[in-house]
N, C-alpha and C positions, 0 to 999 in steps of 0.2 A: 591526445589521449594520454593518460598517467596511470601508473600502477605501482603499488609498493613493491620493492625488491628485499628479499631476505638478504642478510649479510653474512660473512663468515664469522665475524665477532660474536654472533648469537649461537654458534655451534658449541656445545659442552665438550670438554677435554676428553671425557669417556667415549663421546661419538667419534672423535677423530682417532682415538686409539683403536676402537672397534673397527673402523674403515681401513686403517692401516694393516689390520690382521685379515683383511679379506684377499681373495684372489680374484682379480679382475681382468677381463681382456677386452681390448677396444681395437677393432680394425677400421681403417681410415685411409684418406690420402692427404693432400697437401693442407687443407684447412683443419684436418685432425691434428697434422704436426703443429700447426699454430696453436692449437688448444693444449696440446702436451707442453709446449714451451710456456704458455701461460700458467700452467700448473706449476712448472719449475720457477717461474717468477714469484709465484704465491709462497711456495715452500722456502725460498731464499729470504722472504720477508716475515713469515709466520712460523716459528719453530714448533708450533702445535701440529702442523700439517706435515706428517712423516711418512710419504708413500714411497715405496720402492719402485720407482719408474724403471722399466726395462723393455727395450724394443726387441721383443721375441715372440714367436708363435709356437715354440717348442713346448709340448706338453710336459717334458721333464723338468721345465722351470717352474711349474706349478706345484712342486713339492712343498714350496713355503710360499708365505703371503708375498703378492706382488701386485702391481698395476702394469700389466703387460700391454703393449701396443705394438701394431705392425701394419705397414702398407698392404693393402689388399684390394685385388680387382684392379679394373682398368678404367680411367676417367672416360666419360661421355658413352660408357656402356654400363647402366645400372643393372642388367642382369648379370654381368660379370661379377659384380660385387655381392649379389645375393649367393650365386654359385660359390664364390672363393669363401664366403663366410661359412656356408653349409659344409664345405670341404674341410675347413679347419676344424669345425665342431666334430665333424665325423672322424677326423684324423687323430683325435685323442683329447681335444680340448673340451668337448661336451662332458659334463659332469664333473670336470676338474675345476673349472672356473665356478666361483660362487656368482659372479655377475659377468654378463657378456652382451657385447652390442657392437654394431657397426653404423657407419653413417654413409650416406650418398654424399656427393659433392654437388655445388650448384651447377656445374657443367653437365650433370648427368639428367637433368630435367630441364627442358627448354619449351618453347612455344610448340614445337613438333610432337612432344611426348605425348603417348596414349596413357594417361594418367590411370584411367580404370584397370587397364590390362597390367600396368606395372604395379599397382597396389594389390591386386588379385595375386600376382605372382610372389609379391613380398609376404603378403599375409599368409598364404598357404605354406611358404617355406618356415616362416617363423612359427607357426603353429605345429609343424611337423618337428621342428627342433625342440620346441617346448615338451611335446609329448614324449619324445625319445630320451630327452635328457632333463627330467623333471627336477633334478637337484640344482640345476642352474637357473638363475632369474635372468631372463632375456629381456634387456631394455630396448627401447625404440627412440630414434632420433628424427626430428624434423629435419627437413632439407635446408641447408644454408642458403642465404639470399644474396643478392648483388644489391649495391646502392645505384640510384638512378643517375645518369650524367645530367649535370646542371650547367650553369653558365652559357658561354658562348658556344661550346663544343655541343651540349645538350640542345641549344636552341636551333643550330645548323641542321642537326639530325632530325629535329621535328619538321623544319621547313621542307627538306628534301624526302621526307617520308621514311627514313631508315628508322630501325627500332632502337630504343634507347634502354631497353631491359624491362619495359613494363609487361610485355607479353610473356616473357621468360618467367618473371616473379610471380605473375598470375596462375601460371601453371604450377609453379613450385608450392604455392599457397594451396592451391587446389588439392595437390598431393598431401600436403600438410594437414589440410582439414580432415582428411580421410584418416591420417594417423592420430589426430586429436580425438575423433570421434570414437576410433576403436580402442585406444590405450590410455588416454588421459585419466579417465575415471579409475583405472586399475593402479595408477600411480607407477606405471612402468614407462611412461613417456618423458624423455628429456626434450624440451621445446628449444632447439638450438635456435631456430629461426626467431623466436621471441627474444632469446637472450642477445641475439645479434641486432635486434631492433631498439632494444630498450637503453636508454642512458642510465648512469649510476643513479640519477633523480627518479627514475622509473618513467620518463617520458618515452612514448613509443613512436618511432619514426615510421611514417606511413606515406602513401601517395594515395590519390582518389581515382578510382575508376568507376565510371556509371554511378557516381555519387556514393560510392562505398569505399571505405579505407582499406587498403592492402598493405601488409608489411613490407618493408624494405631494409637492407642493411644500413645501420646508422653510419653517415660518411665518416664520422670522427673515429671509426673502429677499422678502417681500411686504408690501405696504401696503394690500392690498384682497383678498387671497386669490388673485389670478391675475397681476397684474402685479408687476414687480420693483422693489424698493426700490434705494437706493444700494448697499447690502451685496449683495443678490442680483444685481444687473446687473453688479457687477464680477465676483463669482465665475463667473457664467455666460459673460460675455465672456472671462475668462482662460481657461476651458476650450475656448471656441471658437478662440481664438488659438493654443492649444496644438495643436489638431486641425489648424488651417490651416498650421501650421509643419511638422507631420509630412507632410501632403499635399504641401506645397511641396518639401520635402526630396526626397520620393520622385519627384516630376517632375524635379528636378535629377539624381538618380541614374540616371534612365532616358536621359537625354542625354549622359551620360559615356560 
């Protein structure tokens, strides 16, 4: 499967300048840290990208433009990440940030996760935040994926009946499908999972389950099957920046 990727070189200089003037907040854990490092990589290579990255959740920092980010919630506890984001917004970040979002981690959703219950909780929390803080544009992120084990190690696990990540990724993609259905058409969804699955040429890495393709993390993007290596973090960071540019340009258009 192949699809065309947008590239950073397509972005006009004025759009980068507008994005640099935004107040953005991103709550995350380790894969988010990988993505932030990918943004730093891109800024070192492309002088047009001049974001003021700062690790902070202090509302006082939002008196001037910045791309703030902070660790939030506990891994393997997705409800804690919803609650932590709500607390941060209610603690002074709501209506301070132009754009705010958080992401779950791949360890937050496994084969045992009740996807329907988690999505209901997530959607209700985000709708309440948007209603209470209408000035802020709340974005949504699909859940990151893992790559499936291959080679001899993967073969042994298949033979002895142990999981190799298929069930977990299926559950993540079930949750991601709900996110896509709810938010993609609105332009507020960053499809992190898709960014992790696509090669720079646009080839999408999948596995087959019951004759249907399911996304997985491109093995070339990871050093441990879940976290992003240098190549992966730059690729995903580039797609996030492109999405933020599109959202920022739409915010500008609304004020004209």
